[in-house]
C-alpha positions as CSV (number, residue, x, y, z in Angstrom):
1,M,49.3,-66.7,-20.8
2,P,48.2,-63.9,-18.3
3,P,44.7,-63.9,-17.0
4,P,42.2,-61.5,-18.6
5,K,41.9,-58.1,-17.1
6,D,38.4,-58.7,-16.0
7,I,39.5,-61.7,-13.9
8,D,42.1,-59.5,-12.1
9,E,39.4,-57.0,-11.4
10,I,37.1,-59.8,-10.1
11,I,39.8,-61.1,-7.8
12,E,40.6,-57.7,-6.4
13,K,36.9,-56.9,-6.0
14,Y,36.0,-60.0,-4.1
15,K,39.4,-60.2,-2.2
16,G,38.6,-56.8,-0.7
17,K,35.0,-57.7,0.0
18,I,35.9,-61.0,1.7
19,E,38.6,-59.3,3.8
20,S,36.1,-56.6,4.9
21,Q,33.6,-59.2,5.9
22,L,36.1,-61.3,7.9
23,D,37.5,-58.1,9.3
24,T,40.8,-59.9,10.0
25,Y,43.7,-58.2,11.7
26,E,45.9,-57.7,8.7
27,E,49.0,-55.4,8.6
28,R,47.6,-51.9,8.5
29,D,49.0,-48.9,6.6
30,V,50.0,-47.2,9.8
31,D,52.5,-44.3,10.1
32,Y,54.1,-45.6,13.3
33,T,56.4,-42.6,13.4
34,Q,53.5,-40.2,14.1
35,E,51.5,-42.8,16.1
36,Y,54.5,-43.5,18.4
37,V,55.2,-39.8,19.0
38,K,51.6,-38.9,19.6
39,F,51.1,-41.9,21.9
40,K,54.2,-41.0,23.9
41,K,53.2,-37.4,24.3
42,E,49.7,-38.3,25.5
43,M,50.7,-41.1,27.8
44,S,53.8,-39.7,29.4
45,P,53.8,-35.9,29.7
46,E,56.4,-36.0,32.5
47,I,58.9,-37.5,30.0
48,S,58.2,-34.7,27.6
49,R,58.8,-32.0,30.3
50,Y,62.1,-33.6,31.3
51,E,63.1,-33.8,27.6
52,R,62.3,-30.2,27.0
53,W,64.4,-29.0,29.9
54,A,67.3,-31.3,29.1
55,K,67.4,-30.4,25.4
56,S,67.1,-26.6,26.1
57,L,70.0,-26.6,28.5
58,G,72.0,-29.3,26.7
59,N,72.0,-27.5,23.4
60,I,73.4,-24.3,25.1
61,I,75.9,-25.9,27.5
62,K,77.6,-29.1,26.5
63,L,79.4,-31.2,29.2
64,K,81.6,-34.2,28.5
65,I,81.2,-37.4,30.5
66,S,83.2,-40.6,30.5
67,E,82.4,-43.3,28.0
68,K,81.5,-45.7,30.8
69,D,79.0,-43.3,32.4
70,S,77.6,-42.4,29.0
71,V,76.8,-46.1,28.3
72,V,74.9,-46.4,31.6
73,V,73.0,-43.2,31.2
74,K,72.2,-43.9,27.5
75,R,70.8,-47.3,28.5
76,N,68.4,-45.7,31.1
77,L,67.4,-43.0,28.6
78,N,66.5,-45.7,26.0
79,I,64.5,-47.8,28.5
80,A,62.5,-44.7,29.6
81,H,62.0,-43.6,26.0
82,L,63.8,-40.2,26.6
83,D,64.8,-38.8,23.3
84,I,67.9,-37.0,24.6
85,E,71.6,-37.6,24.8
86,P,73.5,-38.6,28.0
87,Q,75.4,-35.2,27.9
88,Q,72.1,-33.3,27.9
89,S,70.9,-35.3,31.0
90,V,74.2,-34.7,32.9
91,T,74.1,-31.0,31.9
92,L,70.6,-30.6,33.3
93,S,71.6,-32.1,36.7
94,A,74.8,-30.0,36.9
95,M,72.8,-26.8,36.1
96,A,70.2,-27.7,38.7
97,F,72.9,-28.0,41.2
98,L,74.6,-24.8,40.3
99,S,71.3,-22.9,40.1
100,V,70.4,-23.8,43.7
101,L,73.9,-23.2,44.9
102,F,74.0,-19.8,43.3
103,L,70.7,-18.8,44.7
104,G,71.8,-20.0,48.2
105,V,75.0,-18.0,48.0
106,L,73.2,-14.9,46.8
107,I,70.7,-15.1,49.8
108,S,73.5,-15.8,52.3
109,V,75.6,-12.9,51.1
110,A,72.6,-10.6,51.1
111,W,71.8,-11.7,54.7
112,F,75.5,-11.0,55.7
113,L,75.4,-7.5,54.1
114,I,72.1,-6.7,55.9
115,S,72.7,-8.2,59.4
116,G,76.5,-8.4,59.5
117,S,76.5,-12.1,60.4
118,F,76.8,-15.0,57.9
119,P,73.9,-17.5,58.1
120,I,76.1,-20.7,58.4
121,L,73.2,-23.0,59.2
122,F,71.2,-21.7,56.2
123,F,74.2,-22.1,53.9
124,L,74.9,-25.7,55.1
125,L,71.2,-26.5,54.5
126,V,71.5,-25.0,51.0
127,M,74.5,-27.2,50.3
128,M,72.7,-30.3,51.4
129,F,69.7,-29.3,49.3
130,C,72.1,-28.8,46.3
131,F,73.4,-32.4,46.7
132,F,69.8,-33.6,47.0
133,V,68.8,-31.8,43.8
134,F,71.8,-33.2,42.0
135,Y,71.1,-36.7,43.2
136,F,67.4,-36.4,42.3
137,V,67.9,-34.9,38.8
138,S,71.0,-37.0,37.8
139,G,69.2,-40.2,39.0
140,Y,65.9,-39.3,37.4
141,P,66.5,-41.3,34.2
142,A,67.4,-44.4,36.3
143,R,64.3,-44.0,38.5
144,L,62.1,-43.4,35.5
145,A,63.6,-46.4,33.8
146,N,63.0,-48.5,36.9
147,S,59.5,-47.3,37.2
148,W,59.0,-48.0,33.5
149,R,60.4,-51.5,33.9
150,L,58.1,-52.3,36.8
151,K,55.0,-51.1,34.9
152,A,56.0,-52.7,31.6
153,S,57.1,-55.9,33.2
154,S,53.7,-56.4,34.9
155,Q,52.4,-56.6,31.3
156,M,55.1,-59.0,30.1
157,V,52.9,-62.1,30.6
158,P,49.9,-60.6,28.9
159,A,52.1,-59.5,26.0
160,I,53.4,-63.0,25.5
161,L,49.9,-64.3,25.8
162,Y,48.6,-61.8,23.1
163,I,51.3,-62.9,20.7
164,V,50.9,-66.6,21.4
165,V,47.1,-66.6,21.0
166,Y,47.4,-64.6,17.8
167,M,50.1,-66.8,16.3
168,R,48.2,-70.0,17.1
169,H,46.0,-69.2,14.1
170,T,48.2,-66.8,12.1
171,S,51.9,-67.6,12.1
172,N,53.1,-64.0,11.4
173,L,55.4,-62.4,14.0
174,E,55.1,-58.9,12.6
175,R,51.3,-58.9,12.7
176,A,51.3,-60.5,16.2
177,V,53.5,-57.8,17.6
178,A,51.3,-55.1,16.0
179,F,48.3,-56.8,17.5
180,A,49.9,-56.8,20.9
181,S,51.0,-53.1,20.6
182,D,47.4,-52.1,19.8
183,H,45.8,-54.1,22.7
184,L,48.4,-53.7,25.5
185,E,48.2,-50.9,28.0
186,Y,50.8,-48.2,28.5
187,P,53.8,-48.4,28.8
188,L,54.6,-51.8,27.2
189,A,52.4,-50.7,24.3
190,L,54.8,-47.8,23.7
191,D,57.7,-50.2,23.7
192,F,56.1,-52.3,21.0
193,K,55.1,-49.3,18.9
194,K,58.8,-48.2,19.1
195,I,59.8,-51.4,17.5
196,F,57.9,-50.4,14.3
197,Y,59.0,-46.7,14.8
198,D,62.7,-47.7,14.7
199,V,62.0,-49.5,11.4
200,Q,60.1,-46.6,9.8
201,I,62.8,-44.1,10.7
202,G,65.4,-46.4,9.1
203,K,67.2,-47.4,12.3
204,F,66.6,-51.1,11.4
205,A,65.9,-52.9,8.2
206,T,63.4,-55.4,9.5
207,I,61.0,-55.9,12.4
208,K,63.0,-58.8,13.7
209,D,66.2,-56.7,13.9
210,S,64.3,-54.0,15.7
211,L,62.7,-56.5,18.1
212,D,66.0,-58.2,18.9
213,N,67.5,-54.8,19.6
214,Y,64.6,-54.0,22.0
215,L,64.9,-57.3,23.8
216,E,68.5,-56.5,24.6
217,T,67.2,-53.8,27.0
218,W,65.8,-56.6,29.1
219,R,69.0,-58.6,29.1
220,D,70.0,-57.7,32.7
221,Y,66.5,-57.5,34.0
222,S,64.3,-60.2,32.6
223,I,66.0,-63.0,30.7
224,E,62.9,-65.1,30.6
225,F,61.1,-62.4,28.5
226,I,63.9,-62.7,25.9
227,E,63.8,-66.5,26.0
228,S,60.0,-66.4,25.5
229,F,60.4,-64.2,22.4
230,H,63.1,-66.5,21.0
231,L,60.8,-69.5,21.3
232,I,58.1,-67.5,19.5
233,E,60.5,-66.7,16.8
234,N,61.6,-70.4,16.6
235,S,58.0,-71.4,16.2
236,L,58.0,-69.7,12.8
237,F,60.3,-72.4,11.5
238,E,58.5,-75.4,12.8
239,P,57.1,-77.5,9.9
240,D,54.6,-79.4,12.0
241,D,51.6,-77.4,13.2
242,A,51.3,-79.3,16.5
243,M,55.0,-78.7,17.3
244,R,54.5,-75.0,16.4
245,I,51.7,-74.6,18.9
246,Q,53.6,-76.6,21.5
247,T,56.6,-74.2,21.1
248,L,54.3,-71.2,21.5
249,E,52.8,-72.6,24.7
250,K,56.2,-73.3,26.0
251,S,57.1,-69.6,25.6
252,L,54.2,-68.7,27.9
253,S,55.3,-71.2,30.6
254,V,58.9,-70.0,30.4
255,V,57.9,-66.4,31.2
256,L,55.7,-67.6,34.1
257,D,58.4,-69.8,35.6
258,G,60.9,-67.0,35.3
259,V,58.7,-64.5,37.1
260,Y,58.1,-67.0,39.9
261,E,61.8,-67.8,40.4
262,K,62.8,-64.1,40.4
263,M,60.1,-63.1,42.9
264,L,61.1,-66.1,45.1
265,K,64.7,-64.8,45.2
266,F,63.5,-61.3,45.8
267,T,61.5,-62.3,48.9
268,Y,64.7,-63.5,50.6
269,E,66.8,-60.6,49.4
270,V,64.5,-57.9,50.6
271,K,64.2,-58.8,54.3
272,N,67.6,-57.5,55.5
273,P,67.4,-54.2,53.6
274,L,63.9,-53.4,54.9
275,T,65.1,-54.3,58.5
276,N,68.0,-51.9,58.0
277,V,65.6,-49.2,56.8
278,Y,63.4,-49.6,59.8
279,M,66.3,-49.6,62.3
280,L,68.3,-46.8,60.8
281,G,65.4,-44.7,59.7
282,V,62.8,-45.2,62.5
283,V,64.1,-46.9,65.7
284,L,67.5,-45.2,66.3
285,P,66.3,-41.7,65.4
286,T,63.3,-42.0,67.6
287,L,65.3,-43.3,70.6
288,G,67.8,-40.5,70.1
289,L,65.0,-37.9,70.5
290,A,64.5,-38.8,74.1
291,L,68.0,-37.4,75.0
292,L,67.6,-34.1,73.1
293,P,66.0,-32.1,76.0
294,L,69.0,-33.0,78.3
295,A,71.5,-32.4,75.5
296,S,70.1,-29.0,74.6
297,A,70.0,-27.9,78.2
298,M,73.7,-28.9,78.7
299,L,74.9,-27.3,75.5
300,G,73.6,-23.9,76.5
301,G,71.5,-23.1,73.4
302,M,73.9,-24.5,70.8
303,L,71.3,-27.1,69.9
304,T,67.9,-25.6,68.9
305,W,64.7,-26.9,67.6
306,V,65.7,-25.7,64.1
307,H,68.6,-28.1,64.1
308,V,66.4,-30.9,65.2
309,F,63.8,-30.1,62.5
310,I,66.5,-30.1,59.8
311,L,67.9,-33.4,61.0
312,F,64.7,-35.3,61.7
313,D,62.2,-33.8,59.1
314,L,64.6,-33.3,56.2
315,I,67.8,-35.3,56.4
316,I,66.6,-38.6,57.9
317,P,63.5,-38.8,55.7
318,F,65.8,-38.2,52.7
319,L,68.0,-41.0,54.0
320,V,65.0,-43.3,54.4
321,L,63.8,-42.4,50.9
322,Y,67.3,-43.2,49.5
323,L,67.4,-46.6,51.2
324,T,63.9,-47.5,50.1
325,D,64.8,-46.5,46.6
326,K,67.6,-49.0,46.7
327,V,65.3,-51.7,48.0
328,L,62.7,-51.0,45.2
329,F,65.4,-51.3,42.6
330,L,65.8,-54.9,43.7
331,R,62.2,-55.7,42.8
332,P,61.9,-57.8,39.6
333,G,59.0,-57.3,37.3
334,G,56.5,-59.6,35.8
335,N,54.2,-59.7,38.8
336,G,52.0,-57.1,40.3
337,D,49.0,-54.9,39.4
338,S,49.2,-52.5,36.5
339,S,46.2,-50.5,37.4
340,L,43.9,-49.3,34.7
341,L,42.9,-46.3,37.0
342,E,42.6,-43.8,34.2
343,K,40.1,-46.1,32.3
344,N,37.8,-46.4,35.3
345,P,34.5,-44.4,34.9
346,L,35.0,-43.1,38.4
347,Y,38.5,-41.8,37.6
348,Y,37.1,-38.2,37.8
349,K,36.6,-38.7,41.5
350,Y,40.3,-39.5,41.9
351,K,41.2,-36.3,40.1
352,N,38.6,-34.2,41.8
353,K,39.9,-31.2,43.9
354,K,36.8,-30.9,46.2
355,P,38.2,-33.3,48.9
356,Y,41.1,-30.9,49.4
357,F,38.7,-28.1,50.4
358,K,36.6,-30.4,52.6
359,A,39.7,-31.8,54.4
360,F,41.1,-28.2,54.9
361,F,37.9,-27.0,56.7
362,I,37.9,-30.1,58.9
363,A,41.6,-30.1,59.7
364,F,42.3,-26.4,60.1
365,P,40.5,-25.9,63.4
366,F,42.7,-28.6,65.0
367,L,45.7,-26.8,63.7
368,L,44.5,-23.5,65.2
369,I,43.9,-25.2,68.6
370,G,47.5,-26.7,68.4
371,L,48.8,-23.1,67.9
372,L,46.9,-21.6,70.9
373,P,50.1,-21.2,73.0
374,F,51.5,-18.8,70.4
375,I,48.1,-17.1,69.7
376,F,47.8,-16.4,73.4
377,Q,51.3,-15.2,73.8
378,F,51.9,-13.1,70.7
379,T,48.5,-11.9,69.5
380,P,46.1,-9.4,71.1
381,L,43.2,-11.8,70.9
382,P,43.3,-12.9,74.6
383,Q,43.3,-9.4,75.8
384,A,40.3,-8.6,73.5
385,F,38.3,-11.3,75.3
386,G,39.6,-10.3,78.8
387,M,41.8,-13.4,79.1
388,P,45.4,-13.6,80.5
389,K,48.3,-14.7,78.3
390,D,48.9,-17.7,80.5
391,F,47.2,-19.4,83.5
392,T,47.9,-22.2,85.9
393,F,46.3,-25.7,86.1
394,S,44.6,-24.7,89.3
395,Q,42.8,-21.8,87.6
396,I,41.2,-24.2,85.1
397,G,40.3,-26.9,87.6
398,L,43.2,-29.3,86.8
399,G,45.3,-28.8,89.9
400,I,46.1,-32.5,90.1
401,L,48.2,-32.1,86.9
402,G,50.4,-29.3,88.1
403,G,48.9,-27.1,90.7
404,N,50.5,-23.7,90.3
405,A,52.5,-24.7,87.2
406,N,51.8,-22.6,84.1
407,F,49.7,-24.1,81.4
408,F,51.8,-22.7,78.5
409,D,54.9,-21.7,80.5
410,F,56.9,-19.3,78.3
411,R,60.2,-18.1,79.9
412,T,62.7,-15.4,79.5
413,N,66.2,-16.4,78.6
414,D,69.5,-14.7,79.6
415,A,69.3,-12.4,76.5
416,G,65.9,-11.2,77.5
417,G,64.0,-13.1,74.7
418,L,60.9,-15.1,75.2
419,V,61.4,-18.9,74.9
420,G,59.1,-21.8,75.2
421,P,56.4,-23.1,75.6
422,F,57.6,-25.5,78.3
423,G,54.2,-26.2,79.9
424,V,52.5,-29.6,79.7
425,G,49.3,-27.9,78.6
426,A,51.1,-26.5,75.5
427,L,52.6,-29.9,74.9
428,L,49.2,-31.7,75.0
429,L,47.8,-29.1,72.5
430,S,50.7,-29.5,70.2
431,I,49.6,-33.1,69.5
432,L,46.8,-31.6,67.4
433,I,49.3,-30.2,64.9
434,P,50.6,-33.4,63.4
435,L,47.1,-34.9,63.9
436,S,45.6,-32.1,61.8
437,I,48.2,-32.7,59.0
438,A,47.6,-36.4,59.0
439,L,43.8,-35.8,59.1
440,F,44.0,-33.6,56.1
441,F,45.7,-36.2,53.9
442,S,43.6,-39.1,55.3
443,I,40.4,-37.3,54.4
444,V,41.6,-36.3,50.9
445,Y,42.9,-39.8,50.1
446,K,39.8,-41.5,51.5
447,E,37.4,-39.3,49.5
448,K,39.4,-39.7,46.3
449,T,39.6,-43.5,46.5
450,K,36.7,-44.9,48.6
451,E,34.4,-45.6,45.6
452,L,37.3,-46.7,43.4
453,I,38.4,-49.2,46.0
454,V,34.9,-50.6,46.3
455,E,35.0,-51.1,42.5
456,R,38.5,-52.6,42.7
457,K,37.2,-55.2,45.2
458,K,34.4,-56.1,42.9
459,T,36.8,-56.4,40.1
460,N,39.1,-58.6,42.1
461,Q,36.2,-60.9,43.1
462,L,35.2,-61.0,39.4
463,E,38.8,-62.0,38.5
464,A,38.7,-64.8,41.1
465,E,35.5,-66.2,39.4
466,F,36.6,-65.4,35.9
467,N,38.7,-68.5,35.2
468,N,35.7,-70.9,35.4
469,S,33.5,-68.5,33.4
470,L,36.1,-68.3,30.7
471,F,36.2,-72.1,30.5
472,Q,32.4,-72.2,30.2
473,L,32.4,-69.5,27.6
474,G,35.1,-71.4,25.6
475,N,33.2,-74.6,25.8
476,T,29.9,-72.9,24.7
477,I,31.6,-71.3,21.7
478,G,33.5,-74.5,20.9
479,N,30.1,-76.3,20.7
480,G,29.1,-74.1,17.8
481,T,27.3,-71.3,19.7
482,P,28.1,-67.8,18.3
483,P,29.7,-65.4,20.9
484,E,26.6,-63.1,20.6
485,I,24.5,-65.9,22.1
486,A,27.2,-67.5,24.3
487,F,27.4,-64.5,26.7
488,G,23.7,-64.9,27.6
489,K,24.1,-68.6,28.2
490,V,27.1,-68.1,30.5
491,A,25.2,-65.4,32.4
492,E,22.4,-67.8,33.0
493,A,24.9,-70.4,34.3
494,S,26.6,-67.8,36.6
495,K,23.5,-66.9,38.8
496,G,24.5,-65.3,42.1
497,L,28.1,-64.5,41.0
498,I,29.6,-61.2,40.1
499,T,30.4,-62.6,36.7
500,E,26.7,-62.8,36.0
501,D,26.6,-58.9,36.1
502,F,29.5,-58.7,33.7
503,F,28.1,-61.2,31.1
504,N,24.5,-59.8,31.5
505,R,25.9,-56.3,30.7
506,V,27.6,-57.7,27.5
507,N,24.4,-59.6,26.6
508,Y,22.3,-56.5,27.1
509,N,24.5,-54.4,24.9
510,I,24.4,-57.0,22.1
511,R,20.6,-57.8,22.2
512,Q,19.1,-54.5,23.3
513,M,21.5,-52.0,22.0
514,G,22.4,-53.8,18.8
515,M,26.1,-53.6,19.4
516,S,28.8,-55.8,17.9
517,I,30.9,-58.0,20.2
518,E,33.7,-55.5,20.2
519,K,31.5,-52.5,21.0
520,A,29.5,-54.4,23.6
521,L,32.8,-55.0,25.4
522,F,34.9,-51.9,24.7
523,D,32.5,-49.0,23.8
524,S,33.8,-45.9,25.5
525,K,30.5,-45.2,27.2
526,R,28.6,-48.5,27.6
527,G,31.2,-51.2,27.1
528,A,31.2,-53.8,29.9
529,V,35.0,-53.8,30.3
530,I,35.1,-50.1,31.4
531,Y,33.0,-51.0,34.5
532,Y,35.5,-53.7,35.5
533,P,39.0,-52.2,35.0
534,S,41.1,-55.3,35.1
535,N,44.0,-56.4,33.0
536,L,42.8,-60.0,33.0
537,I,39.3,-59.2,31.9
538,S,40.5,-56.6,29.3
539,T,43.1,-59.0,27.9
540,S,40.7,-62.0,27.7
541,M,37.9,-60.0,26.0
542,K,40.2,-58.4,23.5
543,I,41.6,-61.8,22.5
544,L,38.0,-63.1,22.3
545,A,36.9,-60.2,20.1
546,E,39.9,-60.7,17.8
547,S,40.0,-64.5,17.6
548,S,36.3,-64.7,17.0
549,K,36.9,-63.0,13.6
550,K,38.9,-66.1,12.6
551,G,36.2,-68.6,13.5
552,L,34.4,-70.2,16.5
553,Q,36.9,-73.0,17.0
554,I,39.8,-70.5,17.1
555,A,37.9,-68.3,19.6
556,A,37.2,-71.4,21.8
557,L,40.8,-72.5,21.7
558,S,41.9,-69.0,22.6
559,L,39.6,-68.8,25.6
560,M,40.8,-72.3,26.7
561,S,44.4,-71.0,26.5
562,I,43.6,-67.9,28.6
563,S,41.8,-70.1,31.1
564,E,44.9,-72.3,31.5
565,Y,47.0,-69.2,31.7
566,V,44.8,-67.6,34.4
567,K,44.9,-70.9,36.5
568,N,48.7,-71.0,36.3
569,M,49.1,-67.2,37.0
570,N,46.8,-67.5,40.0
571,K,49.0,-70.3,41.4
572,V,52.1,-68.2,41.0
573,T,50.4,-65.1,42.4
574,A,49.1,-66.9,45.5
575,R,52.5,-68.5,46.2
576,L,54.2,-65.1,45.8
577,K,51.7,-63.5,48.2
578,D,52.5,-66.1,50.7
579,L,56.2,-65.5,50.4
580,L,55.9,-61.8,50.7
581,A,53.3,-61.9,53.5
582,E,55.9,-62.1,56.3
583,V,57.9,-59.1,54.9
584,I,54.8,-57.0,54.3
585,S,53.2,-57.8,57.6
586,D,56.4,-57.1,59.6
587,M,56.9,-53.7,58.0
588,K,53.3,-52.8,58.2
589,S,53.2,-53.6,61.9
590,N,56.4,-51.6,62.4
591,M,55.1,-48.6,60.6
592,S,51.5,-48.6,61.9
593,F,52.1,-49.9,65.5
594,L,55.6,-50.0,66.8
595,A,56.9,-46.7,65.3
596,P,53.9,-44.7,66.6
597,L,54.0,-46.4,70.0
598,L,57.7,-45.8,70.4
599,S,57.4,-42.2,69.2
600,G,54.5,-41.5,71.7
601,V,56.5,-42.9,74.6
602,V,59.5,-40.9,73.6
603,V,57.4,-37.7,73.6
604,G,56.3,-38.6,77.2
605,L,59.9,-39.2,78.3
606,A,60.9,-35.8,76.8
607,A,58.0,-34.2,78.7
608,M,59.1,-36.0,81.9
609,I,62.8,-34.9,81.6
610,T,61.7,-31.3,80.8
611,S,59.3,-31.3,83.9
612,I,62.1,-32.5,86.2
613,L,64.5,-29.9,84.9
614,V,61.9,-27.1,85.2
615,K,61.1,-28.1,88.8
616,M,64.7,-28.3,89.6
617,D,65.2,-24.8,88.1
618,I,62.3,-23.6,90.3
619,I,64.0,-25.1,93.4
620,K,67.3,-23.5,92.4
621,S,65.7,-20.1,92.0
622,L,64.5,-20.3,95.7
623,G,68.2,-20.1,96.8
624,G,69.4,-20.2,100.4
625,S,68.8,-23.2,102.6
626,V,66.7,-25.0,99.9
627,V,69.6,-25.2,97.5
628,A,72.0,-26.0,100.4
629,S,69.9,-29.0,101.3
630,L,70.4,-30.4,97.8
631,G,74.2,-30.8,98.5
632,T,76.2,-32.0,95.5
633,L,72.9,-32.3,93.5
634,A,72.8,-28.5,93.4
635,N,76.1,-28.6,91.3
636,I,74.5,-31.1,88.9
637,V,71.3,-29.0,88.6
638,S,73.4,-25.9,87.8
639,I,74.8,-27.7,84.7
640,F,71.3,-27.6,83.0
641,Q,70.0,-24.3,81.7
642,V,66.2,-24.7,81.3
643,S,65.8,-21.5,79.2
644,D,68.2,-22.9,76.6
645,M,66.5,-26.3,76.4
646,I,64.5,-27.3,73.4
647,P,60.8,-26.9,74.3
648,P,59.0,-30.3,74.3
649,Y,56.3,-28.6,72.2
650,F,58.6,-28.3,69.2
651,L,60.0,-31.8,69.8
652,Q,56.5,-33.3,69.7
653,V,55.6,-31.4,66.5
654,I,58.9,-32.5,64.9
655,I,58.3,-36.2,65.8
656,G,54.7,-36.1,64.5
657,I,55.8,-34.6,61.1
658,Y,58.6,-37.1,60.9
659,L,56.2,-40.0,61.6
660,I,53.9,-38.7,58.8
661,E,56.8,-38.6,56.4
662,I,57.9,-42.1,57.3
663,V,54.3,-43.4,56.7
664,F,54.3,-41.8,53.2
665,I,57.7,-43.3,52.3
666,L,57.3,-46.8,53.8
667,T,53.7,-47.2,52.4
668,R,55.0,-46.4,48.9
669,A,57.8,-48.9,49.3
670,L,55.4,-51.7,50.6
671,V,52.9,-51.1,47.8
672,V,55.6,-51.4,45.2
673,I,57.0,-54.5,46.8
674,D,53.6,-56.1,47.0
675,S,51.8,-54.9,43.9
676,G,54.2,-53.1,41.7
677,E,53.3,-49.6,40.4
678,D,49.7,-49.2,41.6
679,K,48.7,-45.6,42.1
680,L,45.2,-46.3,43.5
681,E,46.5,-48.8,46.1
682,K,49.3,-46.5,47.1
683,T,46.9,-43.6,47.7
684,S,44.3,-45.6,49.5
685,K,46.8,-47.4,51.8
686,T,48.6,-44.1,52.6
687,G,45.4,-42.6,53.9
688,K,44.6,-45.7,56.0
689,N,48.1,-46.0,57.4
690,L,48.2,-42.3,58.3
691,T,44.9,-42.6,60.2
692,S,46.0,-45.7,62.2
693,A,49.6,-44.5,62.8
694,I,48.8,-41.0,63.9
695,L,45.8,-41.9,66.0
696,L,47.9,-44.5,67.9
697,Y,50.7,-42.0,68.2
698,A,48.4,-39.2,69.5
699,I,46.8,-41.5,72.1
700,T,50.1,-42.9,73.3
701,A,51.7,-39.5,73.5
702,F,48.7,-38.0,75.4
703,L,48.6,-40.8,77.9
704,S,52.4,-41.0,78.4
705,I,52.6,-37.3,78.9
706,I,49.8,-37.3,81.5
707,V,51.1,-40.3,83.4
708,L,54.8,-39.4,83.5
709,F,54.0,-35.7,84.3
710,V,51.8,-36.7,87.3
711,L,54.4,-39.2,88.4
712,V,57.1,-36.5,88.4
713,S,54.9,-34.0,90.2
714,I,54.2,-36.6,92.9
715,V,57.8,-37.7,93.3
716,V,59.3,-34.2,93.3
717,V,56.7,-32.7,95.7
718,S,57.0,-35.7,98.1
719,S,60.8,-35.4,98.1
């Protein structure tokens, strides 16, 4: 006999009332199709731009690719959440190549029709740039997929933790994954939302099928992540509750152990590639620069500063970037910071454009001083102030450095053109050009990150103390104290620690502002978590807020689980930092000390060689008995044409710019190796490394130029 209608109404009425009071995390009526698309568009605009270009060109021009290549490209596109076909991606890279090539050919032909000579060097440069564009665009899905994996894999352990903690009290995989998708950060949150998205669009019939398909994308990258999920799925079939919880906790230890083993292997694999990068990209090119003045003088103008600029400031940095990219692809995920930079209240300072204007006004005068040789030689300004275009060291009271030698020393070549500057004075001033460029970026990056870095340090210290505080908070709640009161008690027990400020802020929001636990922690304006942008803190408090809805004991057990997780994770992180310390310190010392020191000495050697050849050229120009007294040395001197030599001024500027590029590239590589994808850390360390590297380079170059030039002057005069 069916129950009366009024009983059904009573059940429905009180069922809804009870659920609203408990506010449990039930399956929501969410349109994941719209939610996924909106979330993707907001969080990854660079993906949307690439998709638009690829679809626009791919729908007009359709290129065929082999099945093997199609599988590889499709895999990368899926990982990076790019909603395009492999053919469209390949079409975009091919069209980018052809567009640059067509533009280069058009300019070269126009130049030939106007001047009558074909610009071979420009055309070769265009060809190299075409291949670079093709490499960059065709490899963009792979790089985007790798960047995605690094960011997402840094959240793998928190993702497993969310699901485990949720399933401890509610053994429902679908709701646990939905809970994780709502509380994780981008990009892993997008991955989990796509699991539901694929079900709603009819690609898969069940969440389990969609989840298993998603896990296959990690097959070659993080097998421990797949194993952890399989253990979680197996826990659904455990009849005994204790065994079910044990299986869930095992899944967390599996992913932690897997991360540790992979990072251990990575520390041994990465040493040789990084050594090769440093030797091929820094040491050998820098040593080769010392011979360029001699080579250019012997080749009679066939080798110019333009060739050196293309080689050292375009081709070699591209080679270093390519090699470091290969190294970064070796890095496994699961460890490293996934910075919540955008969530920081001070994020507007990072996006602020004012530091660029401040840095420009500080750095620009140094750049102008570095360009003084050309300002004096090719502008009417010196004459307007009654100054000569050039002057000697004796005229400015520095006769010990060169006597009657010209300060700038521009010369006339065989074709009647003006070449130079060859003077040591011009060379010393040229140091200010790379110094001004480095100063610009250093000031900008320091201004953008200095306050954020201070907050990051506070957050790191808070994380170091947070494990014990979590344990205290769990104990307090487990003894029957409501979370609203427990925060105040833990704050009292944390006097003198940074955790006191955090718990006091939460306690103030609850007691004085009348907020709920969730709002006290996560309110967009006053929530305590936004002042401490940390994955650990955010994850812990989200789990506390959610589990407290299920009861005090469940909340206490959840906090105890997090505390144990934090302890184990700290052990793994500390061990990995020790393993990576040698690699990181070696590369940092090479980049910030050895490379600038070596480059500065090479600049001094180039100045010395140039000075010797210039003085020999002066002796040769005297003719008669002076040249006859040189004997066979006169024949050797005649080989070198000083006017065709690359001026050391340009060599120094090229070396300085090259060093700046190397600092940018290697700093990025070291930050990714050490911390994963961390935008704030990369920006901050780039500014610091630029400052230390360029200052050391400038000081070394200045001293080596002065010392070696004076030595040459003394030796040549005395002989």
